Backbone as a chain_set.jsonl record, in Angstrom:
{"seq": "XXXXXXXXXXXXXXXXXXXXXXXXXXXXXXXXXXXXXXXXXXXXXXXXXXXXXXXXXXXXXXXXXXXXXXXXXXXXXXXXXXXXXXXXXXXXXXXXXXXXXXXXXXXXXXXXX", "coords": {"N": [[-5.945, 57.669, -96.384], [-5.518, 54.159, -95.386], [-1.546, 52.697, -96.463], [-1.115, 52.739, -99.119], [-3.375, 51.453, -100.212], [-6.438, 50.778, -102.913], [-8.437, 50.262, -101.919], [-10.999, 50.987, -99.485], [-11.075, 50.283, -96.375], [-13.716, 49.617, -94.066], [-13.566, 48.839, -91.575], [-10.801, 49.497, -90.57], [-10.243, 52.248, -88.765], [-8.72, 54.624, -89.817], [-9.384, 54.836, -92.398], [-12.15, 54.216, -92.266], [-12.597, 57.109, -91.18], [-12.202, 58.644, -92.972], [-13.504, 57.542, -95.707], [-16.002, 58.187, -94.158], [-15.672, 61.235, -94.782], [-15.333, 61.844, -97.462], [-17.564, 60.513, -98.288], [-19.586, 62.687, -97.191], [-18.621, 64.891, -97.929], [-19.279, 64.878, -100.714], [-22.204, 65.475, -99.928], [-22.387, 68.157, -99.501], [-20.939, 67.934, -96.764], [-19.632, 68.506, -93.478], [-17.514, 67.298, -91.094], [-18.601, 68.806, -88.369], [-20.549, 69.694, -88.958], [-22.01, 67.585, -88.642], [-21.357, 67.229, -86.304], [-22.781, 69.292, -85.24], [-26.29, 69.115, -86.309], [-25.96, 66.491, -84.417], [-25.526, 66.854, -82.232], [-23.215, 67.157, -80.744], [-19.932, 67.557, -79.773], [-17.527, 68.127, -82.154], [-14.881, 66.596, -81.534], [-15.832, 64.486, -80.601], [-17.427, 62.893, -82.879], [-15.102, 62.924, -84.132], [-13.47, 60.652, -82.671], [-15.637, 58.595, -82.464], [-15.392, 57.969, -85.188], [-12.674, 57.222, -85.229], [-12.602, 54.995, -83.528], [-13.604, 54.384, -80.492], [-15.781, 52.98, -79.157], [-20.054, 54.239, -79.541], [-23.245, 53.781, -79.779], [-25.04, 55.323, -79.682], [-24.049, 57.343, -81.512], [-23.148, 55.777, -83.15], [-24.601, 54.65, -85.633], [-26.077, 57.204, -86.06], [-24.182, 58.546, -87.043], [-23.79, 55.934, -89.673], [-26.113, 56.56, -90.941], [-26.5, 58.747, -92.454], [-24.754, 58.81, -94.286], [-25.855, 57.45, -95.692], [-25.24, 54.245, -95.501], [-25.232, 51.455, -93.554], [-25.238, 51.029, -90.057], [-23.551, 48.457, -89.168], [-21.788, 48.446, -91.663], [-20.152, 49.97, -91.761], [-19.058, 50.179, -89.218], [-18.143, 47.703, -88.837], [-16.962, 45.694, -86.839], [-18.186, 46.484, -84.86], [-20.91, 45.02, -84.628], [-22.465, 41.828, -85.014], [-23.572, 39.204, -87.964], [-25.636, 39.621, -88.02], [-26.372, 42.068, -87.9], [-26.548, 42.793, -85.681], [-25.545, 44.664, -82.295], [-22.794, 44.583, -80.873], [-21.537, 42.959, -78.042], [-20.465, 45.416, -74.966], [-17.173, 45.767, -74.181], [-15.868, 44.715, -71.059], [-13.627, 47.274, -69.157], [-10.557, 47.644, -67.812], [-10.867, 47.752, -64.987], [-13.573, 47.215, -64.551], [-13.48, 45.054, -65.262], [-12.374, 42.532, -62.73], [-12.125, 40.642, -60.286], [-12.625, 40.522, -58.038], [-13.254, 42.253, -55.691], [-13.029, 45.554, -53.139], [-12.528, 45.558, -49.63], [-12.394, 48.023, -47.315], [-10.111, 47.265, -46.99], [-9.689, 44.462, -47.551], [-9.48, 41.536, -49.938], [-11.851, 40.281, -52.02], [-13.088, 37.452, -53.664], [-16.072, 37.984, -55.829], [-17.594, 36.429, -55.708], [-17.471, 34.638, -53.661], [-18.691, 36.193, -51.873], [-21.322, 36.03, -52.252], [-21.793, 33.573, -52.318], [-22.26, 33.526, -49.556], [-23.998, 35.492, -49.191]], "CA": [[-6.374, 56.272, -96.414], [-3.901, 53.218, -95.051], [-0.495, 51.938, -96.9], [-1.204, 53.257, -100.327], [-4.24, 50.663, -100.848], [-6.778, 50.975, -103.482], [-9.766, 50.663, -101.393], [-11.082, 51.69, -98.559], [-11.275, 49.061, -95.404], [-13.781, 50.56, -92.365], [-12.841, 48.205, -90.349], [-9.444, 50.289, -90.539], [-10.476, 53.26, -88.048], [-8.107, 55.563, -90.89], [-9.955, 54.345, -94.164], [-12.992, 54.804, -91.48], [-12.532, 58.756, -91.532], [-11.62, 59.214, -94.34], [-14.8, 56.72, -95.916], [-17.361, 59.545, -94.286], [-15.45, 62.269, -95.301], [-15.802, 61.756, -98.726], [-19.507, 60.528, -98.849], [-20.104, 63.556, -96.218], [-18.179, 66.257, -98.991], [-20.415, 64.834, -101.861], [-23.42, 65.753, -99.569], [-22.252, 68.781, -99.184], [-21.276, 68.345, -95.385], [-18.433, 68.174, -93.037], [-17.745, 66.891, -89.66], [-18.612, 69.607, -88.052], [-22.091, 70.037, -89.48], [-22.304, 66.165, -88.215], [-21.857, 67.437, -84.678], [-24.079, 70.209, -84.774], [-27.037, 68.088, -85.738], [-26.002, 65.609, -83.195], [-25.016, 67.708, -80.266], [-21.99, 67.054, -79.572], [-18.071, 67.987, -79.977], [-16.718, 67.374, -83.283], [-13.774, 65.611, -81.138], [-17.021, 63.175, -80.507], [-17.395, 62.886, -83.642], [-14.065, 62.061, -84.271], [-13.613, 59.271, -81.82], [-16.214, 57.12, -82.55], [-14.996, 57.026, -85.878], [-11.481, 56.143, -84.547], [-12.481, 53.493, -82.879], [-14.226, 54.66, -79.424], [-17.589, 53.054, -79.314], [-21.285, 54.819, -79.38], [-24.36, 52.681, -79.294], [-26.0, 56.27, -80.04], [-23.333, 57.999, -83.175], [-22.798, 54.873, -84.625], [-25.78, 54.255, -86.467], [-26.26, 58.502, -86.586], [-23.191, 58.181, -88.228], [-23.922, 55.825, -91.029], [-27.27, 57.011, -91.532], [-25.824, 60.783, -92.762], [-24.313, 59.169, -94.975], [-26.927, 55.933, -95.8], [-24.82, 53.485, -94.587], [-25.497, 50.113, -92.85], [-23.62, 50.654, -89.008], [-22.584, 47.272, -89.568], [-20.98, 48.475, -92.768], [-18.984, 51.587, -91.109], [-18.219, 50.088, -88.316], [-18.115, 45.986, -88.593], [-15.941, 44.866, -85.354], [-19.182, 46.246, -83.414], [-21.953, 44.672, -84.654], [-22.438, 40.709, -85.501], [-23.543, 39.22, -89.134], [-27.251, 39.793, -88.422], [-26.272, 43.26, -87.814], [-26.705, 43.302, -84.336], [-24.487, 45.338, -82.272], [-21.625, 43.234, -80.074], [-21.068, 43.5, -75.975], [-19.48, 45.525, -74.915], [-15.876, 44.488, -73.735], [-15.264, 46.08, -69.923], [-11.764, 47.958, -69.503], [-9.913, 46.307, -66.814], [-11.678, 47.888, -64.046], [-15.041, 47.195, -64.418], [-13.825, 43.167, -65.504], [-12.1, 42.607, -61.746], [-12.914, 39.536, -60.209], [-12.492, 40.672, -56.405], [-13.991, 44.479, -54.366], [-11.808, 45.706, -51.57], [-13.719, 46.566, -48.665], [-11.707, 47.495, -45.528], [-8.655, 46.514, -47.016], [-9.249, 43.477, -47.714], [-9.808, 41.573, -51.066], [-13.383, 38.524, -51.553], [-13.803, 36.824, -54.868], [-17.757, 38.151, -55.912], [-18.027, 34.484, -55.938], [-17.603, 34.202, -52.067], [-19.086, 37.113, -51.427], [-22.257, 35.878, -53.022], [-22.209, 32.493, -51.116], [-21.509, 34.302, -48.153], [-25.157, 35.903, -48.573]], "C": [[-5.082, 55.379, -96.966], [-2.571, 52.451, -96.236], [-1.117, 51.707, -98.112], [-2.212, 51.795, -101.331], [-5.456, 51.712, -101.782], [-7.95, 51.291, -103.254], [-9.467, 51.129, -100.375], [-11.997, 50.766, -97.105], [-12.105, 49.951, -94.088], [-13.844, 49.884, -91.753], [-11.426, 48.89, -89.959], [-9.979, 52.311, -89.777], [-10.069, 54.293, -89.752], [-9.349, 55.982, -91.679], [-11.561, 55.549, -93.236], [-13.679, 56.071, -91.779], [-12.798, 59.028, -93.497], [-12.962, 58.477, -95.592], [-16.177, 58.313, -95.434], [-16.684, 60.892, -94.26], [-15.638, 62.671, -97.004], [-16.703, 61.974, -98.832], [-19.723, 62.258, -98.415], [-19.596, 65.087, -97.51], [-18.872, 65.765, -100.195], [-21.981, 65.456, -101.474], [-23.443, 66.984, -99.65], [-21.906, 69.365, -97.194], [-19.931, 68.305, -95.207], [-18.946, 67.965, -91.34], [-18.056, 67.621, -88.8], [-20.079, 69.841, -88.288], [-23.118, 68.424, -88.686], [-22.826, 66.55, -86.554], [-23.12, 68.397, -84.049], [-24.945, 69.453, -84.774], [-27.657, 66.952, -84.999], [-25.944, 66.387, -81.984], [-24.495, 67.812, -80.043], [-20.85, 68.017, -80.432], [-17.601, 67.604, -80.882], [-15.979, 66.122, -82.689], [-15.149, 64.487, -81.056], [-16.943, 62.662, -80.933], [-16.252, 62.374, -84.485], [-13.443, 60.143, -83.474], [-13.987, 58.3, -81.964], [-15.829, 57.096, -84.131], [-13.981, 56.548, -86.206], [-11.903, 55.003, -83.857], [-13.806, 53.27, -80.921], [-15.96, 53.81, -79.875], [-18.947, 53.198, -79.209], [-22.365, 53.873, -79.76], [-25.027, 54.072, -80.074], [-25.555, 56.934, -81.438], [-23.014, 57.027, -84.011], [-23.436, 54.816, -85.852], [-25.969, 55.652, -86.607], [-25.88, 58.853, -87.968], [-23.164, 57.767, -89.682], [-25.302, 56.231, -91.308], [-26.824, 58.384, -92.668], [-25.077, 60.445, -94.085], [-24.648, 57.411, -96.53], [-25.67, 54.849, -96.217], [-25.474, 52.79, -93.561], [-25.303, 50.566, -91.07], [-22.939, 49.134, -89.102], [-21.679, 47.245, -90.355], [-19.772, 49.013, -92.044], [-18.534, 51.072, -89.647], [-18.675, 48.197, -87.493], [-17.373, 45.345, -88.06], [-16.822, 45.409, -84.362], [-20.385, 45.765, -83.924], [-21.654, 43.038, -85.369], [-22.387, 40.979, -87.431], [-24.8, 39.813, -89.482], [-27.302, 41.18, -88.244], [-27.536, 43.986, -86.575], [-25.194, 43.896, -83.122], [-23.507, 44.012, -80.844], [-21.7, 43.953, -78.673], [-20.347, 44.326, -75.933], [-18.265, 45.056, -74.042], [-16.134, 45.863, -72.451], [-13.61, 46.342, -70.429], [-11.51, 47.092, -67.894], [-10.486, 46.326, -64.675], [-13.069, 47.427, -63.512], [-14.742, 45.202, -64.649], [-13.17, 42.885, -64.307], [-12.645, 41.59, -61.072], [-13.189, 39.669, -58.691], [-13.187, 41.726, -56.266], [-12.969, 43.997, -53.493], [-12.809, 46.221, -50.752], [-12.68, 46.016, -47.524], [-9.89, 46.717, -45.854], [-8.168, 45.522, -47.662], [-10.077, 42.506, -49.056], [-10.408, 40.135, -51.088], [-13.402, 38.8, -53.262], [-15.438, 37.843, -54.388], [-18.452, 36.824, -55.713], [-18.73, 34.209, -54.273], [-18.631, 35.0, -51.62], [-21.344, 36.877, -51.848], [-22.553, 34.55, -52.387], [-22.123, 32.365, -50.38], [-22.76, 34.711, -47.672], [-26.677, 35.483, -47.91]], "O": [[-4.268, 55.441, -97.887], [-3.017, 51.48, -96.846], [-1.662, 50.62, -98.306], [-1.996, 51.321, -102.446], [-5.548, 52.928, -101.612], [-8.611, 52.143, -103.847], [-8.38, 51.59, -100.027], [-13.215, 50.682, -96.949], [-11.523, 50.71, -93.313], [-14.47, 50.338, -90.795], [-11.049, 48.664, -88.809], [-9.959, 53.335, -90.461], [-10.919, 54.574, -90.596], [-10.045, 56.997, -91.653], [-11.899, 56.725, -93.369], [-14.764, 56.261, -92.329], [-13.336, 59.41, -94.536], [-13.236, 59.313, -96.453], [-16.865, 59.056, -96.134], [-17.284, 61.739, -93.599], [-16.049, 63.726, -97.486], [-17.166, 63.035, -99.251], [-20.009, 63.043, -99.319], [-20.31, 66.061, -97.748], [-19.062, 66.769, -100.882], [-22.794, 65.827, -102.321], [-24.581, 67.371, -99.911], [-22.261, 70.361, -96.563], [-19.096, 68.157, -96.099], [-19.952, 68.224, -90.679], [-17.714, 66.989, -87.8], [-20.654, 70.33, -87.316], [-24.299, 68.28, -88.371], [-23.853, 66.373, -85.899], [-23.904, 68.366, -83.101], [-25.063, 68.79, -83.744], [-28.802, 66.523, -84.852], [-26.482, 66.234, -80.887], [-24.395, 68.526, -79.045], [-20.945, 68.837, -81.346], [-17.049, 66.516, -80.711], [-16.199, 64.964, -83.044], [-15.029, 63.544, -81.837], [-16.505, 61.595, -80.504], [-16.398, 61.547, -85.385], [-13.192, 59.005, -83.87], [-13.392, 57.233, -81.814], [-15.964, 55.939, -84.527], [-13.867, 55.707, -87.098], [-11.148, 54.033, -83.787], [-14.471, 52.323, -80.5], [-16.867, 54.104, -80.653], [-19.405, 52.179, -78.691], [-21.81, 52.867, -80.202], [-25.564, 53.823, -81.153], [-26.355, 57.097, -82.359], [-22.689, 57.13, -85.194], [-22.887, 54.919, -86.949], [-26.152, 55.71, -87.823], [-26.365, 59.159, -89.058], [-22.818, 58.457, -90.64], [-25.438, 56.07, -92.521], [-27.252, 58.437, -93.821], [-24.762, 61.317, -94.896], [-24.114, 56.827, -97.473], [-25.293, 54.811, -97.388], [-26.199, 53.364, -92.749], [-25.016, 49.388, -90.857], [-21.72, 48.964, -89.083], [-20.756, 46.438, -90.245], [-18.677, 48.486, -91.848], [-17.639, 51.661, -89.04], [-19.138, 47.741, -86.448], [-16.951, 44.331, -88.615], [-16.628, 45.127, -83.18], [-21.239, 46.449, -83.361], [-20.735, 42.941, -86.183], [-21.858, 41.86, -88.108], [-25.151, 40.316, -90.55], [-28.426, 41.638, -88.45], [-28.463, 44.789, -86.473], [-24.041, 43.486, -83.252], [-23.801, 42.964, -80.267], [-21.869, 45.133, -78.364], [-19.416, 44.311, -76.738], [-18.355, 44.087, -73.288], [-16.385, 47.064, -72.545], [-12.845, 45.977, -71.322], [-12.137, 46.268, -67.227], [-10.485, 45.548, -63.722], [-13.487, 47.324, -62.358], [-15.524, 44.313, -64.311], [-12.684, 42.853, -65.437], [-13.866, 41.539, -61.221], [-13.988, 38.893, -58.167], [-13.89, 41.94, -57.254], [-12.382, 42.957, -53.194], [-13.686, 47.046, -51.01], [-12.29, 44.947, -47.054], [-9.031, 46.063, -45.262], [-7.062, 45.35, -48.175], [-11.28, 42.734, -49.189], [-9.938, 39.132, -50.552], [-13.616, 39.828, -53.906], [-15.824, 38.238, -53.287], [-19.619, 36.446, -55.606], [-19.822, 33.82, -53.857], [-19.511, 34.467, -50.943], [-22.276, 37.643, -51.607], [-23.675, 34.447, -51.89], [-21.883, 31.238, -49.945], [-23.078, 34.615, -46.487], [-27.402, 36.353, -47.429]]}, "num_chains": 1, "name": "protein.A"}
């Protein structure tokens, strides 16, 4: 639990881990049990709980503790429960390509075609 608070906030990754741990313990389960059921490495479950986005695992983890994905992962869903768009990393979001050592904008390449 973060900052000695009495309530847990699922938008805080540390709190989210604790919420899932408590709920799994109530059901007699562990993170390793989830990983086996989902056929993934236990570290993958931990990564998702700590903030790594996974459209496949988020709903599965939430269902395992009878929560909605948007309750457990509120930053990844809008108010209607739809998954928010994936943000691109810096490499994917560059607006230029490098060909033969020359930078050119994607827009210029499309206009030239």
